[in-house]
C-alpha positions in Angstrom: -0.2 -5.8 4.8 1.0 -9.2 4.4 -0.8 -12.5 4.6 2.1 -14.8 5.0 0.7 -16.6 8.0 -3.0 -16.7 6.6 -4.0 -15.9 10.2 -6.4 -13.4 9.2 -8.1 -16.1 7.1 -9.0 -18.2 10.1 -9.6 -15.9 12.9 -13.0 -14.7 13.3 -14.9 -12.2 15.5 -16.2 -13.8 18.7 -18.3 -11.0 19.9 -21.6 -12.2 18.5 -22.3 -8.8 17.1 -24.5 -8.7 14.0 -22.4 -8.9 10.8 -22.8 -6.2 7.9 -24.0 -9.2 5.6 -27.1 -9.7 7.8 -27.8 -5.8 8.0 -27.6 -5.8 4.3 -29.5 -9.0 3.7 -32.5 -7.9 5.8 -33.5 -5.2 3.4 -32.0 -5.3 -0.3 -34.6 -2.9 -1.5 -33.5 0.0 0.7 -33.1 3.3 -0.9 -31.4 5.5 2.0 -27.9 5.4 0.9 -25.4 7.5 -0.9 -26.9 9.0 -3.9 -30.4 7.8 -3.1 -30.1 4.2 -3.9 -27.7 1.2 -3.6 -27.6 0.7 -7.3 -29.3 -1.8 -9.7 -26.4 -4.1 -9.8 -26.0 -4.2 -5.9 -29.7 -4.9 -5.4 -29.5 -7.7 -8.0 -26.5 -9.5 -6.6 -27.9 -9.0 -2.9 -31.2 -10.9 -4.2 -29.0 -13.5 -5.6 -29.4 -12.7 -9.2 -26.8 -11.8 -11.7 -25.6 -8.3 -11.3 -27.2 -5.7 -13.8 -25.3 -2.8 -15.2 -25.2 -0.1 -12.5 -25.9 3.6 -13.0 -23.1 5.7 -12.0 -23.9 8.3 -9.3 -24.7 11.6 -10.3 -21.4 14.0 -10.2 -21.3 17.1 -8.2 -19.5 20.3 -9.0 -16.7 19.5 -6.9 -16.6 16.0 -8.2 -15.4 16.6 -11.7 -11.9 17.7 -12.9 -12.7 20.6 -15.2 -10.8 21.3 -18.5 -10.9 24.2 -20.8 -14.1 26.1 -20.6 -15.1 24.2 -17.5 -16.1 21.1 -19.3 -15.3 17.9 -17.7 -12.6 15.8 -19.0 -11.9 12.2 -18.1 -9.9 11.5 -15.0 -8.0 8.6 -16.6 -6.1 8.9 -20.0 -4.0 5.8 -20.2 -4.5 2.4 -21.6 -5.1 -0.2 -19.3 -2.4 -2.9 -19.1 -3.0 -6.9 -19.2 -2.6 -9.0 -16.1 1.0 -10.5 -15.6 2.6 -13.4 -14.1 6.4 -12.6 -14.9 9.0 -11.4 -12.5 8.8 -7.6 -13.2 6.9 -4.3 -12.6 4.7 -3.2 -15.7 3.1 0.0 -16.2 1.4 1.6 -19.3 3.0 2.8 -22.4 4.6 6.1 -22.0 5.3 5.7 -18.1 8.5 4.5 -16.5 8.8 2.8 -13.1 12.2 3.4 -11.6 13.5 1.4 -8.5 14.2 3.7 -5.5 15.7 2.6 -2.0 15.5 -1.1 -1.9 16.0 -3.1 1.3 19.7 -2.6 2.6 20.3 0.7 0.9 22.5 2.9 3.4 20.5 5.4 5.2 23.8 7.6 4.9 26.2 7.6 2.0 29.2 6.6 4.5 27.1 3.7 6.0 27.7 -0.1 5.4 26.7 -1.4 1.9 24.1 -4.0 1.5 25.6 -7.5 1.1 23.7 -9.5 -1.4 24.4 -12.8 0.6 22.4 -11.4 3.4 25.6 -11.3 5.8 25.1 -7.9 6.9 25.1 -7.6 11.0 22.3 -6.5 13.0 24.3 -3.1 13.7 24.6 -2.7 9.8 21.0 -3.5 9.2 20.1 -0.8 11.9 21.4 2.0 9.8 20.2 0.5 6.3 16.7 0.9 4.7 14.4 -1.7 6.4 12.7 -4.8 5.1 9.4 -5.1 3.3 8.2 -1.6 2.5 4.6 -1.0 3.1 2.7 2.4 3.9 4.5 5.7 3.1 4.3 9.5 2.8 6.3 11.8 1.0 7.0 15.3 3.1 8.3 18.0 1.0 11.3 20.0 2.4 8.9 23.0 2.7 6.7 21.2 5.1 6.1 23.2 8.3 8.5 25.8 6.7 11.5 23.4 7.0 14.0 23.8 4.1 16.8 21.6 2.8 20.2 22.7 4.8 22.2 22.3 1.8 21.9 22.7 -2.0 19.1 21.2 -4.0 15.8 22.2 -5.2 13.4 23.8 -2.5 9.9 23.6 -4.2 7.0 21.8 -3.1 7.5 18.5 -4.9 11.2 18.2 -6.0 12.9 17.4 -2.6 11.8 16.2 0.6 11.7 13.2 3.3 10.2 9.8 2.2 9.0 8.4 5.4 8.2 4.4 5.1 7.0 1.4 7.1 9.1 -1.8 7.2 6.4 -4.2 8.0 7.9 -7.7 8.8 10.9 -9.9 7.7 11.2 -13.2 5.9 13.4 -15.7 8.0 14.4 -17.5 4.8 15.7 -14.4 3.2 17.0 -12.0 5.8 19.9 -14.0 7.1 22.3 -16.1 5.4 21.2 -19.5 7.1 17.5 -18.5 8.1 16.3 -19.1 11.6 16.4 -22.8 11.9 19.0 -21.7 14.7 17.9 -18.9 16.6 20.4 -16.6 18.1 20.2 -13.2 19.7 22.2 -11.8 16.8 19.7 -13.0 14.2 16.7 -11.8 16.4 18.5 -8.3 16.7 19.0 -8.1 12.8 15.2 -8.9 12.5 14.4 -6.3 15.0 16.4 -3.6 13.4 14.8 -4.5 10.0 11.3 -3.7 11.0 9.9 -0.2 12.0 10.2 2.9 10.0 12.8 4.3 7.4 13.1 8.2 7.1 15.3 9.2 4.3 15.8 12.2 1.9 15.2 12.0 -1.7 15.2 14.6 -4.6 14.6 14.7 -8.2 17.5 14.8 -10.6 17.6 16.9 -13.9 16.6 14.1 -16.0 13.4 13.6 -14.0 14.6 10.6 -12.1 14.9 10.3 -8.2 17.7 9.5 -5.9 18.2 9.3 -2.1 20.5 11.9 -0.4 22.3 12.5 2.7 20.5 14.7 5.2 20.4 15.2 9.1 16.8 14.0 9.0 17.7 10.5 7.6 17.4 7.8 10.3 15.8 4.3 11.3 13.1 3.7 14.1 13.1 -0.1 14.8 11.9 -2.6 17.5 14.6 -1.4 19.8 14.3 2.3 19.6 13.2 4.1 22.8 9.5 5.1 22.7 7.0 6.8 25.2 3.5 6.5 25.7 0.7 9.4 26.0 -2.9 9.7 26.6 -5.3 8.1 28.8 -3.6 4.6 29.1 -0.1 5.8 29.3 -0.1 4.9 33.1 -2.2 1.8 32.8 -0.3 -1.0 34.9 -0.3 -3.5 32.2 2.1 -1.1 30.1 4.6 -1.2 32.8 6.6 -4.1 31.6 10.1 -5.3 33.1 12.5 -3.4 30.4 12.1 0.3 29.4 9.8 1.1 26.5 11.2 0.2 23.3 10.2 0.0 19.8 7.7 -0.2 17.1 7.1 -3.1 14.5 4.5 -4.9 12.4 4.3 -1.3 10.9 1.5 -1.9 8.2 0.0 1.4 6.9 0.1 5.1 8.2 -1.3 8.6 8.1 0.2 12.1 8.1 -1.1 14.7 10.5 -2.2 18.3 9.7 0.8 19.4 11.6 3.3 17.7 9.5 4.1 14.4 11.6 4.1 10.7 10.5 1.9 8.3 12.3 2.6 4.6 11.6 0.3 1.9 12.7 1.1 -1.5 14.5 -0.8 -4.4 12.8 0.2 -8.1 13.2 2.3 -7.6 16.5 0.7 -10.7 18.3 2.7 -12.8 15.7 5.8 -11.9 17.7 4.9 -13.2 21.0 5.3 -16.8 22.2 6.3 -18.9 25.1 8.0 -22.1 25.9 4.9 -23.3 27.9 2.6 -24.8 25.4 0.2 -26.1 27.9 -0.5 -22.7 29.2 -4.0 -21.7 28.5 -4.2 -17.7 27.5 -6.8 -15.7 29.1 -9.7 -14.6 27.1 -8.1 -11.2 26.7 -4.9 -12.5 25.1 -7.0 -14.8 22.8 -9.0 -11.9 21.9 -5.8 -10.2 20.4 -4.4 -13.4 19.1 -1.8 -14.5 21.8 -1.7 -18.2 21.9 0.7 -20.4 23.9 3.8 -22.0 22.1 6.4 -20.6 19.8 5.7 -17.9 17.7 6.3 -17.7 13.8 9.3 -15.3 14.1 10.8 -17.0 17.2 12.1 -13.9 18.8 11.0 -15.2 22.4 13.6 -17.8 22.0 16.5 -15.3 22.2 14.8 -12.2 23.7 12.7 -12.6 26.9 10.8 -9.3 26.3 8.6 -11.4 23.7 8.3 -14.4 26.1 4.8 -13.8 27.4 5.7 -16.1 30.5 8.7 -14.0 31.4 7.5 -10.8 30.5 3.6 -10.8 30.5 2.9 -7.1 30.3 5.2 -6.4 27.1 2.5 -7.6 24.8 0.3 -4.7 25.9 2.8 -2.1 24.8 2.0 -3.2 21.1 -1.1 -2.4 18.8 -0.8 1.5 19.0 -0.7 4.3 16.5 2.9 5.7 17.0 3.6 9.4 16.1 7.1 10.4 14.6 8.4 13.9 13.8 10.5 13.2 10.5 12.0 16.7 10.8 13.4 16.0 14.3 15.9 13.4 14.1 16.1 13.5 18.1 12.3 13.0 18.6 11.4 10.1 20.6 8.2 8.3 18.9 5.1 8.6 20.8 2.5 6.0 21.2 -0.9 7.6 21.2 -3.2 5.5 23.3 -6.2 7.6 22.8 -6.5 5.9 19.3 -7.0 2.6 20.9 -5.2 -0.8 21.0 -6.0 -3.3 17.8 -4.2 -4.3 14.7 -4.3 -0.7 13.0 -4.1 -1.1 9.1 -3.6 2.8 8.7 -4.7 5.9 10.0 -6.3 8.6 7.8 -6.4 12.3 9.3 -8.9 14.7 8.4 -10.2 17.9 9.8 -13.8 19.1 10.6 -15.0 21.9 12.7 -11.5 22.7 13.5 -10.8 19.4 15.1 -8.6 16.5 14.0 -10.4 13.3 13.2 -8.6 10.2 12.8 -10.0 6.9 11.0 -8.5 3.4 11.3 -9.5 -0.1 10.7 -8.7 -3.2 12.5 -7.3 -5.5 10.1 -8.8 -8.9 11.1 -11.8 -10.9 10.2 -14.8 -9.9 12.1 -13.1 -6.7 13.5 -14.4 -2.9 13.5 -13.7 0.6 11.9 -13.1 3.2 14.3 -12.6 7.1 14.3 -11.1 9.5 17.0 -12.2 12.9 17.3 -9.9 15.5 19.3 -11.6 17.3 22.2 -10.4 20.8 21.2 -9.5 22.3 18.0 -6.2 20.9 16.9 -4.6 24.3 16.6 -5.7 25.3 20.0 -4.4 22.1 21.6 -1.0 22.5 20.1 -1.1 26.3 21.1 -1.4 24.9 24.7 1.4 22.6 24.3 -0.9 19.4 24.1 -1.2 16.9 21.6 -4.6 16.8 19.9 -4.2 13.0 19.8 -4.3 12.6 23.4 -7.6 14.2 24.4 -10.9 13.2 22.5 -13.3 10.5 22.1 -12.6 7.1 20.2 -16.0 5.9 18.4 -16.5 2.6 16.7 -18.8 2.1 13.6 -22.3 0.3 13.7 -23.8 -0.1 10.1 -27.7 -0.1 9.9 -29.8 -1.9 7.3 -31.1 1.3 5.8 -28.1 2.7 4.6 -27.2 4.8 7.6 -24.7 4.3 10.3 -23.8 5.4 13.7 -20.6 6.1 15.5 -20.7 4.6 19.0 -18.5 6.2 21.7 -16.2 4.1 23.6 -16.2 6.0 26.7 -15.8 4.7 30.4 -18.9 5.1 32.4 -21.1 5.5 29.2 -23.5 2.6 28.1 -22.0 -0.9 29.1 -18.5 0.4 29.8 -19.2 0.9 33.4 -17.2 -0.2 36.6 -20.3 -2.3 37.4 -19.6 -4.2 33.9 -15.9 -4.7 34.8 -14.4 -1.6 33.3 -12.0 0.2 35.4 -11.4 3.6 33.8 -11.0 4.9 30.3 -7.5 3.6 30.0 -9.0 0.1 30.6 -11.2 0.8 27.6 -8.4 1.6 25.4 -6.1 -1.3 26.4 -9.2 -3.5 25.6 -10.5 -1.7 22.7 -11.7 -4.6 20.8 -13.6 -5.9 24.1 -15.2 -2.5 24.3 -16.2 -2.4 20.8 -17.9 -5.9 21.3 -19.7 -4.5 24.3 -21.4 -1.5 22.5 -22.6 -3.6 19.7 -20.4 -2.4 16.7 -20.8 -4.1 13.4 -18.1 -6.7 12.7 -16.4 -6.4 9.1 -14.5 -8.4 6.9 -10.7 -7.3 7.5 -11.0 -3.3 7.4 -7.8 -2.2 6.0 -6.9 1.2 4.4 -9.2 4.2 4.9 -9.0 7.2 2.7 -10.9 10.5 1.9 -11.8 11.7 -1.5 -10.5 15.3 -1.5 -13.2 16.7 -3.7 -16.1 15.2 -2.0 -15.3 14.4 1.5 -16.4 10.8 1.2 -14.4 8.1 3.1 -13.5 4.9 1.4 -12.6 1.6 3.1 -11.1 -1.6 1.7 -12.5 -4.7 2.9 -9.8 -7.0 1.6 -11.5 -10.4 2.0 -13.2 -12.9 4.4 -12.8 -16.6 4.6 -15.0 -17.5 7.6 -18.5 -17.7 5.8 -20.7 -15.3 4.0 -19.1 -11.8 3.7 -20.7 -8.5 5.0 -22.8 -6.7 2.4 -23.3 -9.6 0.1 -24.7 -13.0 0.1 -21.6 -14.8 -1.2 -20.9 -17.9 0.9 -17.2 -17.0 0.7 -15.8 -13.5 0.0 -12.5 -14.5 -1.3 -12.4 -11.3 -3.3 -13.3 -8.6 -1.0 -14.8 -5.0 -1.9 -14.6 -1.4 -1.1 -17.2 0.3 0.9 -17.7 4.2 1.3 -19.6 6.6 3.5 -20.5 10.2 3.9 -20.6 11.8 7.4 -23.9 13.4 8.1 -24.3 17.3 7.4 -20.5 17.1 6.3 -19.5 17.0 9.8 -16.8 14.5 10.7 -17.0 15.3 14.3 -20.6 13.8 14.3 -22.1 10.5 15.0 -24.2 9.9 12.0 -23.3 8.6 8.6 -24.6 7.4 5.2 -23.0 4.4 3.5 -22.9 2.2 0.2 -20.9 -0.1 -1.8 -18.4 1.4 -4.2 -17.2 -2.1 -5.8 -17.6 -5.7 -5.2 -14.4 -7.2 -6.4 -13.4 -10.4 -8.0 -13.2 -12.5 -11.4 -16.5 -11.9 -13.1 -16.1 -15.4 -15.0 -16.2 -17.2 -11.5 -18.7 -15.1 -9.6 -21.6 -13.4 -11.3 -21.9 -11.1 -8.0 -18.6 -9.1 -9.1 -19.9 -5.7 -10.4 -16.4 -4.1 -11.6 -16.9 -1.6 -14.5 -13.5 -2.4 -16.0 -10.6 -4.4 -15.2 -11.1 -7.4 -12.8 -9.0 -7.6 -9.4 -9.3 -9.0 -5.9 -8.2 -8.3 -2.4 -8.1 -4.6 -2.4 -5.8 -3.4 0.2 -3.9 0.1 -0.1 -5.7 3.2 -1.2 -4.5 6.6 -2.3 -6.5 9.8 -3.7 -4.5 12.1 -5.7 -5.5 15.9 -5.6 -7.6 15.5 -8.7 -9.8 12.6 -7.1 -8.4 9.7 -8.7 -8.6 6.7 -6.5 -5.5 4.4 -6.7 -6.1 0.9 -5.4 -3.7 -1.7 -4.5 -4.1 -5.3 -4.3 -2.7 -7.9 -1.7 -3.8 -11.3 -2.8 -2.4 -13.8 -0.4 0.4 -16.0 -1.9 -1.4 -19.0 -0.6 -4.1 -17.9 -3.2 -2.4 -16.0 -6.1 -2.6 -17.8 -9.4 -4.9 -20.6 -7.8 -8.6 -21.3 -8.2 -10.6 -18.1 -7.9 -7.4 -16.2 -8.7 -6.0 -18.2 -11.4 -7.0 -15.4 -14.1 -6.0 -12.4 -12.1 -2.1 -12.7 -12.3 0.4 -11.0 -9.9 -0.8 -8.4 -7.4 -1.5 -5.0 -9.0 -2.3 -1.4 -8.8 -5.4 0.0 -10.6 -7.0 3.4 -11.0 -10.7 4.3 -10.5 -13.0 7.1 -11.3 -15.2 7.6 -8.3 -17.8 9.3 -10.6 -18.3 6.5 -13.0 -16.9 3.5 -11.0 -14.6 2.7 -14.0 -11.5 0.8 -12.9 -8.4 0.2 -15.1 -5.2 -1.8 -14.4 -2.2 0.6 -14.3 0.7 -1.6 -12.8 1.3 -5.1 -12.1 4.0 -6.5 -9.8 6.8 -9.3 -9.8 6.2 -12.8 -8.5 5.2 -13.2 -4.6 4.9 -9.5 -4.2 2.2 -7.4 -2.8 1.5 -3.8 -3.9 1.2 -1.3 -1.2 2.4 2.3 0.1 0.8 4.6 -2.8 1.8 8.2 -2.5 2.6 11.1 -4.6 4.0 14.6 -5.1 1.7 17.7 -4.9 2.2 18.5 -8.6 0.8 14.9 -9.5 3.9 14.1 -11.7 5.3 11.4 -9.4 4.0 8.5 -7.8 5.6 6.4 -5.2 4.7 2.8 -4.9 6.1 0.1 -2.7 6.6 -3.4 -3.9 6.8 -5.7 -0.7 7.9 -9.2 -0.4 8.9 -10.1 -3.8 10.1 -13.7 -3.7 8.0 -14.9 -0.8 6.8 -18.2 -0.7 3.7 -19.0 -2.7 1.8 -22.3 -3.3 1.8 -21.9 -7.0 5.5 -21.2 -7.7 7.5 -22.4 -4.8 9.3 -21.4 -1.6 12.6 -19.5 -1.2 15.5 -21.1 1.0 18.5 -19.8 2.3 20.2 -22.0 -0.3 18.0 -21.0 -2.9 16.7 -17.4 -2.2 15.6 -16.8 -5.9 13.3 -19.9 -5.9 10.3 -17.4 -6.5 11.8 -14.1 -7.6 14.9 -12.2 -8.3 13.5 -8.7 -8.5 14.7 -5.9 -8.6 18.3 -6.6 -9.1 17.7 -9.9 -11.1 21.3 -10.9 -9.8 21.9 -14.7 -10.0 24.1 -14.5 -6.8 21.6 -12.1 -5.0 18.3 -12.4 -3.5 14.9 -10.4 -3.9 14.4 -7.2 -2.1 11.4 -5.1 -1.3 11.8 -1.6 -3.0 10.0 1.6 -3.7 9.3 2.5 -7.5 8.7 6.0 -8.7 6.2 6.2 -11.6 6.5 9.0 -14.0 5.3 9.7 -17.4 8.1 10.2 -19.8 6.6 13.4 -21.2 6.6 14.8 -17.6 2.8 15.0 -17.5 0.3 14.1 -14.7 0.3 10.6 -13.8 -2.9 8.8 -14.6 -3.9 11.2 -17.6 
């Protein structure tokens, strides 16, 4: 996700619940964690001493990649690359990183071409690849038995649909003259540049990739009709003045076991404003970041839908997980209310005991980690014509000081969530998810972002990007400007259960500036996106805010990067570095492990260290990927391959 506003750096959890930092500090000598101990290094820095060398956890038979004769072979076979501060993408020797579908690419071959002076209309933008690529997933054409309707390869990795989020827009770069003068046409172009892009891609004979025409190609944006389902669908607050339309602030995502795409709405509150600056927002609005006065994007100045005075209910239609069927171009996106209303980063889907389980983090300082467990086995529910995502239980995580944890149910009538305490029904609990989590005593976390599962062990990993409002969870640093990665294992290998065990995978940062950093390998900070490939390599993307990049604590870490980690040894190597002003995100791959898709988001965005783009000087920070003196920076997907056709990472 983007930190262009730095709002996540200043908004903290007001619940008063005990932070994870307090839990950990209470008993640094504990041993009841994954693998039997927290690790020598972790105990040392929690006690305030420099970190010692941590022993890697013992590997299990499912935790290794076997070579000939069953012997283990290293997960990583590439040479780490150095940090970079230039305006390009770099990968290790022997690899290529080819640009695919940058912002403005026509979704269909006969569609409008992208104009490098940003003069495309809002109607043209609605049929072009959106702006600021984020989370994405590759659906091979044999997904759910669907095959390509015309010529081309039909195997499990050479052709399919790339479905990607387009998170937000940059007012200085999307239009020819910025947003100093707000018009409805400009607002419409911004609205049509966000959301989701569905586009067919296929591999060429030379190994490279290209986008192709397909009946499945389409855009889903802020004005696309949507419907609501689940317990909160009929809540009065979701009944606004206009028909339900759109998805935006789409950060990361998840793919379901039945082959659909779920996009997550994150920083949606930034789009709502009002002309009445004296109006005092309710505590409920403040809990989600709705403040009086103009919004950052100024949509409310031309579209009454986003004016909280003119249409006070519209804001409740955002902050949901939205399911899209990529193989049905006529499918109406569905906002699944049973997964709660927060600032969702991603939704990781798993299965256990036949049920579908969805994990999601609420990406803001002091917010929580959630999981949803379907009521029925997901195949049974779908066989009954019901969505597994509409009936089930939403839980929130509480971390205990002994290395265990509990999933607390957010169910109307249970615990404090009763009518006596002001709760109306389950729909009310889901509309006010943050309040419900406050009430049951969940553990506030430092910006929970991507959650992913190790396919070999079943462990769940979450990035906690950073925290700037005081000491961080799980360590005594006064400010956690670097972030960390936490992991947990569900007790008895039952993801539908309510007990888990957790530990810290890595504390990120520059070890020359902070002795608490415990990285075994290359330094990095602000971990964000995660991806496990089928062999268990953990790919980590960073999102250092442009207000911090190349400055102070981050002066040695260069541009944002993607790293590869071995979960067995905790070794981490830098694999990719991005251009100026860009975030690295949206890592996904093909089943054969020979192609890795990575998104380069907001190249050229304003940075304190470099400068700020303007409509008159759009290349003040970056000109990637075109490097055209008359053009402007464009977010894009890059496809990473080994030149010899081998497995990426080896």
